[in-house]
N, CA, C, O and the ligand as a Tripos MOL2 file, in Angstrom:
@<TRIPOS>MOLECULE
protein
  265   263    67     0     0
PROTEIN
NO_CHARGES

@<TRIPOS>ATOM
      1 N           8.3780  -38.6750   18.6960 N.3       1 MET1
      2 CA          8.8420  -37.3810   18.1650 C.3       1 MET1
      3 C           8.2020  -37.1350   16.7980 C.2       1 MET1
      4 O           8.2580  -37.9850   15.9090 O.2       1 MET1
      5 N           7.5940  -35.9590   16.6480 N.am      2 LEU2
      6 CA          6.9340  -35.6490   15.3890 C.3       2 LEU2
      7 C           7.9460  -35.1100   14.3680 C.2       2 LEU2
      8 O           8.9470  -34.4940   14.7350 O.2       2 LEU2
      9 N           7.6730  -35.3460   13.1200 N.am      3 SER3
     10 CA          8.5480  -34.8650   12.0600 C.3       3 SER3
     11 C           8.2450  -33.4000   11.7500 C.2       3 SER3
     12 O           7.2180  -32.8710   12.1760 O.2       3 SER3
     13 N           9.1360  -32.7510   11.0090 N.am      4 CYS4
     14 CA          8.9300  -31.3570   10.6270 C.3       4 CYS4
     15 C           7.6200  -31.2020    9.8530 C.2       4 CYS4
     16 O           6.9070  -30.2100   10.0040 O.2       4 CYS4
     17 N           7.3220  -32.1940    9.0290 N.am      5 ARG5
     18 CA          6.0860  -32.1450    8.2510 C.3       5 ARG5
     19 C           4.8660  -32.1230    9.1830 C.2       5 ARG5
     20 O           3.9220  -31.3640    8.9680 O.2       5 ARG5
     21 N           4.9050  -32.9580   10.2060 N.am      6 ASP6
     22 CA          3.8030  -32.9890   11.1780 C.3       6 ASP6
     23 C           3.6900  -31.6520   11.9040 C.2       6 ASP6
     24 O           2.5960  -31.1230   12.1060 O.2       6 ASP6
     25 N           4.8420  -31.1230   12.2890 N.am      7 ILE7
     26 CA          4.8460  -29.8880   13.0630 C.3       7 ILE7
     27 C           4.3220  -28.7120   12.2510 C.2       7 ILE7
     28 O           3.5040  -27.9330   12.7410 O.2       7 ILE7
     29 N           4.7910  -28.5770   11.0010 N.am      8 THR8
     30 CA          4.3090  -27.4630   10.1860 C.3       8 THR8
     31 C           2.8060  -27.5970    9.9240 C.2       8 THR8
     32 O           2.0900  -26.5980    9.8590 O.2       8 THR8
     33 N           2.3370  -28.8350    9.7750 N.am      9 ALA9
     34 CA          0.8970  -29.0510    9.5920 C.3       9 ALA9
     35 C           0.1340  -28.6060   10.8360 C.2       9 ALA9
     36 O          -0.9250  -27.9860   10.7330 O.2       9 ALA9
     37 N           0.6760  -28.9250   12.0090 N.am     10 LEU10
     38 CA          0.0340  -28.5200   13.2680 C.3      10 LEU10
     39 C           0.0480  -27.0040   13.4230 C.2      10 LEU10
     40 O          -0.9300  -26.4100   13.8770 O.2      10 LEU10
     41 N           1.1650  -26.3810   13.0420 N.am     11 ILE11
     42 CA          1.2680  -24.9180   13.1490 C.3      11 ILE11
     43 C           0.2080  -24.2570   12.2720 C.2      11 ILE11
     44 O          -0.4800  -23.3310   12.7040 O.2      11 ILE11
     45 N           0.0830  -24.7430   11.0340 N.am     12 SER12
     46 CA         -0.9270  -24.1870   10.1290 C.3      12 SER12
     47 C          -2.3250  -24.3720   10.7070 C.2      12 SER12
     48 O          -3.1480  -23.4570   10.6750 O.2      12 SER12
     49 N          -2.5790  -25.5430   11.2250 N.am     13 LYS13
     50 CA         -3.8800  -25.8440   11.8100 C.3      13 LYS13
     51 C          -4.1380  -24.9220   13.0040 C.2      13 LYS13
     52 O          -5.2500  -24.4320   13.2010 O.2      13 LYS13
     53 N          -3.0730  -24.6960   13.8030 N.am     14 GLY14
     54 CA         -3.1970  -23.8780   15.0000 C.3      14 GLY14
     55 C          -3.4970  -22.4180   14.7200 C.2      14 GLY14
     56 O          -3.9220  -21.6910   15.6180 O.2      14 GLY14
     57 N          -3.2800  -21.9730   13.4760 N.am     15 LEU15
     58 CA         -3.5910  -20.5910   13.1470 C.3      15 LEU15
     59 C          -5.0980  -20.3810   13.0820 C.2      15 LEU15
     60 O          -5.5970  -19.2880   13.3480 O.2      15 LEU15
     61 N          -5.8030  -21.4210   12.7320 N.am     16 ASP16
     62 CA         -7.2520  -21.3020   12.5750 C.3      16 ASP16
     63 C          -8.0390  -21.9450   13.7010 C.2      16 ASP16
     64 O          -9.1510  -21.5290   14.0240 O.2      16 ASP16
     65 N          -7.4390  -22.9680   14.2920 N.am     17 LYS17
     66 CA         -8.1620  -23.6920   15.3340 C.3      17 LYS17
     67 C          -7.3290  -23.7740   16.5970 C.2      17 LYS17
     68 O          -6.1070  -23.6300   16.5700 O.2      17 LYS17
     69 N          -8.0110  -24.0080   17.6990 N.am     18 LYS18
     70 CA         -7.2850  -24.2040   18.9550 C.3      18 LYS18
     71 C          -6.7070  -25.6010   18.9890 C.2      18 LYS18
     72 O          -7.3870  -26.5800   18.6820 O.2      18 LYS18
     73 N          -5.4420  -25.6800   19.3680 N.am     19 LEU19
     74 CA         -4.8040  -26.9860   19.4730 C.3      19 LEU19
     75 C          -4.9030  -27.4960   20.9030 C.2      19 LEU19
     76 O          -5.0800  -26.7230   21.8450 O.2      19 LEU19
     77 N          -4.7880  -28.7920   21.0460 N.am     20 SER20
     78 CA         -4.7920  -29.3670   22.3830 C.3      20 SER20
     79 C          -3.4710  -29.0570   23.0880 C.2      20 SER20
     80 O          -2.4840  -28.6900   22.4500 O.2      20 SER20
     81 N          -3.4710  -29.2090   24.4000 N.am     21 VAL21
     82 CA         -2.2620  -28.9280   25.1730 C.3      21 VAL21
     83 C          -1.0970  -29.7820   24.6890 C.2      21 VAL21
     84 O           0.0250  -29.2950   24.5500 O.2      21 VAL21
     85 N          -1.3710  -31.0610   24.4320 N.am     22 SER22
     86 CA         -0.2850  -31.9470   24.0160 C.3      22 SER22
     87 C           0.2400  -31.5490   22.6420 C.2      22 SER22
     88 O           1.4370  -31.6720   22.3790 O.2      22 SER22
     89 N          -0.6370  -31.0760   21.7660 N.am     23 GLN23
     90 CA         -0.1840  -30.6170   20.4560 C.3      23 GLN23
     91 C           0.6960  -29.3790   20.5910 C.2      23 GLN23
     92 O           1.7300  -29.2590   19.9330 O.2      23 GLN23
     93 N           0.2600  -28.4470   21.4700 N.am     24 ARG24
     94 CA          1.0450  -27.2250   21.6530 C.3      24 ARG24
     95 C           2.3960  -27.5300   22.3010 C.2      24 ARG24
     96 O           3.4070  -26.9050   21.9810 O.2      24 ARG24
     97 N           2.3950  -28.4970   23.2110 N.am     25 LEU25
     98 CA          3.6570  -28.9100   23.8310 C.3      25 LEU25
     99 C           4.5940  -29.5320   22.8010 C.2      25 LEU25
    100 O           5.7970  -29.2710   22.7950 O.2      25 LEU25
    101 N           4.0210  -30.3580   21.9330 N.am     26 ALA26
    102 CA          4.8280  -31.0070   20.9010 C.3      26 ALA26
    103 C           5.4530  -29.9490   19.9930 C.2      26 ALA26
    104 O           6.6260  -30.0440   19.6300 O.2      26 ALA26
    105 N           4.6560  -28.9390   19.6290 N.am     27 ILE27
    106 CA          5.1830  -27.8540   18.7920 C.3      27 ILE27
    107 C           6.2830  -27.1040   19.5330 C.2      27 ILE27
    108 O           7.3710  -26.8890   18.9990 O.2      27 ILE27
    109 N           5.9860  -26.7100   20.7660 N.am     28 GLY28
    110 CA          6.9460  -25.9480   21.5520 C.3      28 GLY28
    111 C           8.2700  -26.6660   21.7090 C.2      28 GLY28
    112 O           9.3360  -26.0640   21.5890 O.2      28 GLY28
    113 N           8.1920  -27.9580   21.9770 N.am     29 PHE29
    114 CA          9.3960  -28.7640   22.1570 C.3      29 PHE29
    115 C          10.1810  -28.8570   20.8540 C.2      29 PHE29
    116 O          11.4070  -28.7490   20.8350 O.2      29 PHE29
    117 N           9.4480  -29.0600   19.7760 N.am     30 HIS30
    118 CA         10.0940  -29.1820   18.4700 C.3      30 HIS30
    119 C          10.7580  -27.8600   18.0710 C.2      30 HIS30
    120 O          11.8600  -27.8490   17.5230 O.2      30 HIS30
    121 N          10.0720  -26.7490   18.3530 N.am     31 LEU31
    122 CA         10.6010  -25.4380   17.9520 C.3      31 LEU31
    123 C          11.8840  -25.0870   18.6960 C.2      31 LEU31
    124 O          12.7120  -24.3250   18.1970 O.2      31 LEU31
    125 N          12.0440  -25.6520   19.9010 N.am     32 MET32
    126 CA         13.2830  -25.4060   20.6490 C.3      32 MET32
    127 C          14.4790  -25.9930   19.9090 C.2      32 MET32
    128 O          15.5950  -25.4800   19.9950 O.2      32 MET32
    129 N          14.2260  -27.0800   19.1770 N.am     33 LEU33
    130 CA         15.3210  -27.8040   18.5370 C.3      33 LEU33
    131 C          15.4520  -27.5040   17.0480 C.2      33 LEU33
    132 O          16.5050  -27.7420   16.4570 O.2      33 LEU33
    133 N          14.3930  -26.9850   16.4430 N.am     34 CYS34
    134 CA         14.3610  -26.9280   14.9820 C.3      34 CYS34
    135 C          14.1740  -25.5000   14.4670 C.2      34 CYS34
    136 O          13.1080  -24.9070   14.6270 O.2      34 CYS34
    137 N          15.2180  -24.9630   13.8540 N.am     35 THR35
    138 CA         15.1620  -23.5980   13.3180 C.3      35 THR35
    139 C          14.1950  -23.5120   12.1400 C.2      35 THR35
    140 O          13.4810  -22.5230   11.9770 O.2      35 THR35
    141 N          14.1840  -24.5480   11.3370 N.am     36 HIS36
    142 CA         13.3310  -24.5540   10.1510 C.3      36 HIS36
    143 C          11.8650  -24.3200   10.5280 C.2      36 HIS36
    144 O          11.1890  -23.4810    9.9320 O.2      36 HIS36
    145 N          11.3920  -25.0560   11.5000 N.am     37 CYS37
    146 CA          9.9910  -24.9260   11.8970 C.3      37 CYS37
    147 C           9.7370  -23.6140   12.6380 C.2      37 CYS37
    148 O           8.6440  -23.0530   12.5640 O.2      37 CYS37
    149 N          10.7600  -23.1290   13.3540 N.am     38 ARG38
    150 CA         10.6260  -21.8330   14.0210 C.3      38 ARG38
    151 C          10.4160  -20.7380   12.9730 C.2      38 ARG38
    152 O           9.5540  -19.8730   13.1320 O.2      38 ARG38
    153 N          11.2090  -20.7830   11.9060 N.am     39 ASN39
    154 CA         11.0440  -19.8200   10.8230 C.3      39 ASN39
    155 C           9.6770  -19.9490   10.1870 C.2      39 ASN39
    156 O           9.0230  -18.9550    9.8720 O.2      39 ASN39
    157 N           9.2550  -21.1910   10.0040 N.am     40 PHE40
    158 CA          7.9430  -21.4270    9.4030 C.3      40 PHE40
    159 C           6.8490  -20.7930   10.2520 C.2      40 PHE40
    160 O           5.9300  -20.1660    9.7260 O.2      40 PHE40
    161 N           6.9550  -20.9610   11.5720 N.am     41 GLN41
    162 CA          5.9450  -20.4010   12.4680 C.3      41 GLN41
    163 C           5.9470  -18.8680   12.4070 C.2      41 GLN41
    164 O           4.8930  -18.2380   12.3220 O.2      41 GLN41
    165 N           7.1520  -18.2790   12.4520 N.am     42 ASN42
    166 CA          7.2520  -16.8190   12.3720 C.3      42 ASN42
    167 C           6.6190  -16.3000   11.0940 C.2      42 ASN42
    168 O           5.8600  -15.3310   11.1070 O.2      42 ASN42
    169 N           6.9440  -16.9600    9.9900 N.am     43 GLN43
    170 CA          6.4130  -16.5190    8.7100 C.3      43 GLN43
    171 C           4.9080  -16.6790    8.6350 C.2      43 GLN43
    172 O           4.2160  -15.7920    8.1340 O.2      43 GLN43
    173 N           4.3890  -17.7970    9.1260 N.am     44 SER44
    174 CA          2.9330  -17.9780    9.0570 C.3      44 SER44
    175 C           2.2150  -16.9520    9.9130 C.2      44 SER44
    176 O           1.1660  -16.4330    9.5300 O.2      44 SER44
    177 N           2.7940  -16.6580   11.0920 N.am     45 GLN45
    178 CA          2.1400  -15.6670   11.9500 C.3      45 GLN45
    179 C           2.2020  -14.2930   11.3120 C.2      45 GLN45
    180 O           1.2390  -13.5290   11.3730 O.2      45 GLN45
    181 N           3.3410  -13.9780   10.6960 N.am     46 PHE46
    182 CA          3.4870  -12.6890   10.0280 C.3      46 PHE46
    183 C           2.4850  -12.5600    8.8850 C.2      46 PHE46
    184 O           1.8040  -11.5430    8.7530 O.2      46 PHE46
    185 N           2.4050  -13.6150    8.0510 N.am     47 LEU47
    186 CA          1.4970  -13.5880    6.9110 C.3      47 LEU47
    187 C           0.0500  -13.4790    7.3610 C.2      47 LEU47
    188 O          -0.7650  -12.7850    6.7520 O.2      47 LEU47
    189 N          -0.2420  -14.1820    8.4400 N.am     48 ARG48
    190 CA         -1.6080  -14.1650    8.9460 C.3      48 ARG48
    191 C          -1.9910  -12.7620    9.4230 C.2      48 ARG48
    192 O          -3.0820  -12.2690    9.1350 O.2      48 ARG48
    193 N          -1.0680  -12.1290   10.1590 N.am     49 LYS49
    194 CA         -1.3200  -10.7670   10.6350 C.3      49 LYS49
    195 C          -1.4720   -9.8070    9.4690 C.2      49 LYS49
    196 O          -2.3630   -8.9570    9.4620 O.2      49 LYS49
    197 N          -0.5970   -9.9480    8.4850 N.am     50 ALA50
    198 CA         -0.6370   -9.0790    7.3130 C.3      50 ALA50
    199 C          -1.9620   -9.2540    6.5730 C.2      50 ALA50
    200 O          -2.5840   -8.2780    6.1550 O.2      50 ALA50
    201 N          -2.3810  -10.4960    6.4190 N.am     51 ALA51
    202 CA         -3.6320  -10.7840    5.7270 C.3      51 ALA51
    203 C          -4.8100  -10.2210    6.5160 C.2      51 ALA51
    204 O          -5.7780   -9.7190    5.9450 O.2      51 ALA51
    205 N          -4.7080  -10.3140    7.8360 N.am     52 HIS52
    206 CA         -5.7670   -9.8160    8.7120 C.3      52 HIS52
    207 C          -5.9060   -8.2980    8.5630 C.2      52 HIS52
    208 O          -7.0070   -7.7660    8.4190 O.2      52 HIS52
    209 N          -4.7340   -7.6080    8.6020 N.am     53 ARG53
    210 CA         -4.7370   -6.1530    8.4460 C.3      53 ARG53
    211 C          -5.3240   -5.7670    7.1010 C.2      53 ARG53
    212 O          -6.0970   -4.8150    6.9990 O.2      53 ARG53
    213 N          -4.9510   -6.5110    6.0750 N.am     54 TYR54
    214 CA         -5.4040   -6.2100    4.7300 C.3      54 TYR54
    215 C          -6.9220   -6.3140    4.6400 C.2      54 TYR54
    216 O          -7.5690   -5.4270    4.0850 O.2      54 TYR54
    217 N          -7.4940   -7.3840    5.1780 N.am     55 THR55
    218 CA         -8.9470   -7.5470    5.1060 C.3      55 THR55
    219 C          -9.6540   -6.4920    5.9480 C.2      55 THR55
    220 O         -10.7430   -6.0350    5.6010 O.2      55 THR55
    221 N          -9.0210   -6.1060    7.0660 N.am     56 GLU56
    222 CA         -9.6080   -5.0500    7.8970 C.3      56 GLU56
    223 C          -9.7180   -3.7390    7.1350 C.2      56 GLU56
    224 O         -10.7480   -3.0650    7.1550 O.2      56 GLU56
    225 N          -8.6110   -3.3950    6.4570 N.am     57 GLN57
    226 CA         -8.6010   -2.1470    5.6980 C.3      57 GLN57
    227 C          -9.5940   -2.1960    4.5530 C.2      57 GLN57
    228 O         -10.2800   -1.2160    4.2630 O.2      57 GLN57
    229 N          -9.6580   -3.3370    3.9150 N.am     58 LEU58
    230 CA        -10.5910   -3.5220    2.8180 C.3      58 LEU58
    231 C         -12.0200   -3.3470    3.3270 C.2      58 LEU58
    232 O         -12.8550   -2.7190    2.6750 O.2      58 LEU58
    233 N         -12.2790   -3.9080    4.4880 N.am     59 GLN59
    234 CA        -13.5960   -3.8270    5.0970 C.3      59 GLN59
    235 C         -13.9490   -2.3710    5.4090 C.2      59 GLN59
    236 O         -15.0680   -1.9250    5.1550 O.2      59 GLN59
    237 N         -12.9720   -1.6320    5.9670 N.am     60 LYS60
    238 CA        -13.2000   -0.2220    6.2840 C.3      60 LYS60
    239 C         -13.5610    0.5650    5.0380 C.2      60 LYS60
    240 O         -14.4720    1.3930    5.0440 O.2      60 LYS60
    241 N         -12.8170    0.2840    3.9560 N.am     61 ARG61
    242 CA        -13.0630    0.9860    2.7130 C.3      61 ARG61
    243 C         -14.4570    0.6720    2.1980 C.2      61 ARG61
    244 O         -15.1560    1.5510    1.6950 O.2      61 ARG61
    245 N         -14.8530   -0.5740    2.3250 N.am     62 LEU62
    246 CA        -16.1790   -0.9830    1.8630 C.3      62 LEU62
    247 C         -17.2610   -0.3480    2.7250 C.2      62 LEU62
    248 O         -18.3230    0.0240    2.2280 O.2      62 LEU62
    249 N         -16.9820   -0.2270    4.0300 N.am     63 ASP63
    250 CA        -17.9560    0.3890    4.9410 C.3      63 ASP63
    251 C         -18.1910    1.8530    4.5900 C.2      63 ASP63
    252 O         -19.3150    2.3510    4.6530 O.2      63 ASP63
    253 N         -17.0970    2.5360    4.2170 N.am     64 LYS64
    254 CA        -17.2150    3.9520    3.8480 C.3      64 LYS64
    255 C         -18.1050    4.1410    2.6420 C.2      64 LYS64
    256 O         -18.9060    5.0730    2.5750 O.2      64 LYS64
    257 N         -17.9500    3.2440    1.6950 N.am     65 LYS65
    258 CA        -18.6870    3.3610    0.4310 C.3      65 LYS65
    259 C         -20.1910    3.1930    0.6380 C.2      65 LYS65
    260 O         -20.9910    3.8750   -0.0020 O.2      65 LYS65
    261 N         -20.5640    2.3000    1.5170 N.am     66 SER66
    262 CA        -21.9930    2.0100    1.6570 C.3      66 SER66
    263 C         -22.6880    3.0430    2.5220 C.2      66 SER66
    264 O         -23.8950    2.9510    2.7440 O.2      66 SER66
    265 ZN         11.1540  -29.0260   12.4020 Zn       67 ZN67
@<TRIPOS>BOND
     1     1     2 1
     2     2     3 1
     3     3     4 2
     4     3     5 am
     5     5     6 1
     6     6     7 1
     7     7     8 2
     8     7     9 am
     9     9    10 1
    10    10    11 1
    11    11    12 2
    12    11    13 am
    13    13    14 1
    14    14    15 1
    15    15    16 2
    16    15    17 am
    17    17    18 1
    18    18    19 1
    19    19    20 2
    20    19    21 am
    21    21    22 1
    22    22    23 1
    23    23    24 2
    24    23    25 am
    25    25    26 1
    26    26    27 1
    27    27    28 2
    28    27    29 am
    29    29    30 1
    30    30    31 1
    31    31    32 2
    32    31    33 am
    33    33    34 1
    34    34    35 1
    35    35    36 2
    36    35    37 am
    37    37    38 1
    38    38    39 1
    39    39    40 2
    40    39    41 am
    41    41    42 1
    42    42    43 1
    43    43    44 2
    44    43    45 am
    45    45    46 1
    46    46    47 1
    47    47    48 2
    48    47    49 am
    49    49    50 1
    50    50    51 1
    51    51    52 2
    52    51    53 am
    53    53    54 1
    54    54    55 1
    55    55    56 2
    56    55    57 am
    57    57    58 1
    58    58    59 1
    59    59    60 2
    60    59    61 am
    61    61    62 1
    62    62    63 1
    63    63    64 2
    64    63    65 am
    65    65    66 1
    66    66    67 1
    67    67    68 2
    68    67    69 am
    69    69    70 1
    70    70    71 1
    71    71    72 2
    72    71    73 am
    73    73    74 1
    74    74    75 1
    75    75    76 2
    76    75    77 am
    77    77    78 1
    78    78    79 1
    79    79    80 2
    80    79    81 am
    81    81    82 1
    82    82    83 1
    83    83    84 2
    84    83    85 am
    85    85    86 1
    86    86    87 1
    87    87    88 2
    88    87    89 am
    89    89    90 1
    90    90    91 1
    91    91    92 2
    92    91    93 am
    93    93    94 1
    94    94    95 1
    95    95    96 2
    96    95    97 am
    97    97    98 1
    98    98    99 1
    99    99   100 2
   100    99   101 am
   101   101   102 1
   102   102   103 1
   103   103   104 2
   104   103   105 am
   105   105   106 1
   106   106   107 1
   107   107   108 2
   108   107   109 am
   109   109   110 1
   110   110   111 1
   111   111   112 2
   112   111   113 am
   113   113   114 1
   114   114   115 1
   115   115   116 2
   116   115   117 am
   117   117   118 1
   118   118   119 1
   119   119   120 2
   120   119   121 am
   121   121   122 1
   122   122   123 1
   123   123   124 2
   124   123   125 am
   125   125   126 1
   126   126   127 1
   127   127   128 2
   128   127   129 am
   129   129   130 1
   130   130   131 1
   131   131   132 2
   132   131   133 am
   133   133   134 1
   134   134   135 1
   135   135   136 2
   136   135   137 am
   137   137   138 1
   138   138   139 1
   139   139   140 2
   140   139   141 am
   141   141   142 1
   142   142   143 1
   143   143   144 2
   144   143   145 am
   145   145   146 1
   146   146   147 1
   147   147   148 2
   148   147   149 am
   149   149   150 1
   150   150   151 1
   151   151   152 2
   152   151   153 am
   153   153   154 1
   154   154   155 1
   155   155   156 2
   156   155   157 am
   157   157   158 1
   158   158   159 1
   159   159   160 2
   160   159   161 am
   161   161   162 1
   162   162   163 1
   163   163   164 2
   164   163   165 am
   165   165   166 1
   166   166   167 1
   167   167   168 2
   168   167   169 am
   169   169   170 1
   170   170   171 1
   171   171   172 2
   172   171   173 am
   173   173   174 1
   174   174   175 1
   175   175   176 2
   176   175   177 am
   177   177   178 1
   178   178   179 1
   179   179   180 2
   180   179   181 am
   181   181   182 1
   182   182   183 1
   183   183   184 2
   184   183   185 am
   185   185   186 1
   186   186   187 1
   187   187   188 2
   188   187   189 am
   189   189   190 1
   190   190   191 1
   191   191   192 2
   192   191   193 am
   193   193   194 1
   194   194   195 1
   195   195   196 2
   196   195   197 am
   197   197   198 1
   198   198   199 1
   199   199   200 2
   200   199   201 am
   201   201   202 1
   202   202   203 1
   203   203   204 2
   204   203   205 am
   205   205   206 1
   206   206   207 1
   207   207   208 2
   208   207   209 am
   209   209   210 1
   210   210   211 1
   211   211   212 2
   212   211   213 am
   213   213   214 1
   214   214   215 1
   215   215   216 2
   216   215   217 am
   217   217   218 1
   218   218   219 1
   219   219   220 2
   220   219   221 am
   221   221   222 1
   222   222   223 1
   223   223   224 2
   224   223   225 am
   225   225   226 1
   226   226   227 1
   227   227   228 2
   228   227   229 am
   229   229   230 1
   230   230   231 1
   231   231   232 2
   232   231   233 am
   233   233   234 1
   234   234   235 1
   235   235   236 2
   236   235   237 am
   237   237   238 1
   238   238   239 1
   239   239   240 2
   240   239   241 am
   241   241   242 1
   242   242   243 1
   243   243   244 2
   244   243   245 am
   245   245   246 1
   246   246   247 1
   247   247   248 2
   248   247   249 am
   249   249   250 1
   250   250   251 1
   251   251   252 2
   252   251   253 am
   253   253   254 1
   254   254   255 1
   255   255   256 2
   256   255   257 am
   257   257   258 1
   258   258   259 1
   259   259   260 2
   260   259   261 am
   261   261   262 1
   262   262   263 1
   263   263   264 2
@<TRIPOS>SUBSTRUCTURE
     1 MET1         2 RESIDUE 1 A MET
     2 LEU2         6 RESIDUE 1 A LEU
     3 SER3        10 RESIDUE 1 A SER
     4 CYS4        14 RESIDUE 1 A CYS
     5 ARG5        18 RESIDUE 1 A ARG
     6 ASP6        22 RESIDUE 1 A ASP
     7 ILE7        26 RESIDUE 1 A ILE
     8 THR8        30 RESIDUE 1 A THR
     9 ALA9        34 RESIDUE 1 A ALA
    10 LEU10       38 RESIDUE 1 A LEU
    11 ILE11       42 RESIDUE 1 A ILE
    12 SER12       46 RESIDUE 1 A SER
    13 LYS13       50 RESIDUE 1 A LYS
    14 GLY14       54 RESIDUE 1 A GLY
    15 LEU15       58 RESIDUE 1 A LEU
    16 ASP16       62 RESIDUE 1 A ASP
    17 LYS17       66 RESIDUE 1 A LYS
    18 LYS18       70 RESIDUE 1 A LYS
    19 LEU19       74 RESIDUE 1 A LEU
    20 SER20       78 RESIDUE 1 A SER
    21 VAL21       82 RESIDUE 1 A VAL
    22 SER22       86 RESIDUE 1 A SER
    23 GLN23       90 RESIDUE 1 A GLN
    24 ARG24       94 RESIDUE 1 A ARG
    25 LEU25       98 RESIDUE 1 A LEU
    26 ALA26      102 RESIDUE 1 A ALA
    27 ILE27      106 RESIDUE 1 A ILE
    28 GLY28      110 RESIDUE 1 A GLY
    29 PHE29      114 RESIDUE 1 A PHE
    30 HIS30      118 RESIDUE 1 A HIS
    31 LEU31      122 RESIDUE 1 A LEU
    32 MET32      126 RESIDUE 1 A MET
    33 LEU33      130 RESIDUE 1 A LEU
    34 CYS34      134 RESIDUE 1 A CYS
    35 THR35      138 RESIDUE 1 A THR
    36 HIS36      142 RESIDUE 1 A HIS
    37 CYS37      146 RESIDUE 1 A CYS
    38 ARG38      150 RESIDUE 1 A ARG
    39 ASN39      154 RESIDUE 1 A ASN
    40 PHE40      158 RESIDUE 1 A PHE
    41 GLN41      162 RESIDUE 1 A GLN
    42 ASN42      166 RESIDUE 1 A ASN
    43 GLN43      170 RESIDUE 1 A GLN
    44 SER44      174 RESIDUE 1 A SER
    45 GLN45      178 RESIDUE 1 A GLN
    46 PHE46      182 RESIDUE 1 A PHE
    47 LEU47      186 RESIDUE 1 A LEU
    48 ARG48      190 RESIDUE 1 A ARG
    49 LYS49      194 RESIDUE 1 A LYS
    50 ALA50      198 RESIDUE 1 A ALA
    51 ALA51      202 RESIDUE 1 A ALA
    52 HIS52      206 RESIDUE 1 A HIS
    53 ARG53      210 RESIDUE 1 A ARG
    54 TYR54      214 RESIDUE 1 A TYR
    55 THR55      218 RESIDUE 1 A THR
    56 GLU56      222 RESIDUE 1 A GLU
    57 GLN57      226 RESIDUE 1 A GLN
    58 LEU58      230 RESIDUE 1 A LEU
    59 GLN59      234 RESIDUE 1 A GLN
    60 LYS60      238 RESIDUE 1 A LYS
    61 ARG61      242 RESIDUE 1 A ARG
    62 LEU62      246 RESIDUE 1 A LEU
    63 ASP63      250 RESIDUE 1 A ASP
    64 LYS64      254 RESIDUE 1 A LYS
    65 LYS65      258 RESIDUE 1 A LYS
    66 SER66      262 RESIDUE 1 A SER
    67 ZN67       265 GROUP 0 **** ****
C-alpha cells in the first residue's frame, strides 16, 4: 500500500507523463479510500486546466500582435 506522499507524487507526475497501468490502479484504489488525495487530485487538475487556459489566451494575444 502506497502512502499519501507516494500517491500525490504519482498524481503530479501523471499530469505531465503517462503512468503505467499499475500506477494508475494504485492511485485509483487509494483515491477510493482517501479524501485528502482525492482533493489533491481535483485541485491539481483544476490548476492545470486553469494554467493551460491562461497560456492559451496569452498565446492568442501574442499571435495577434505579431
Ligand atoms: Zn492519501
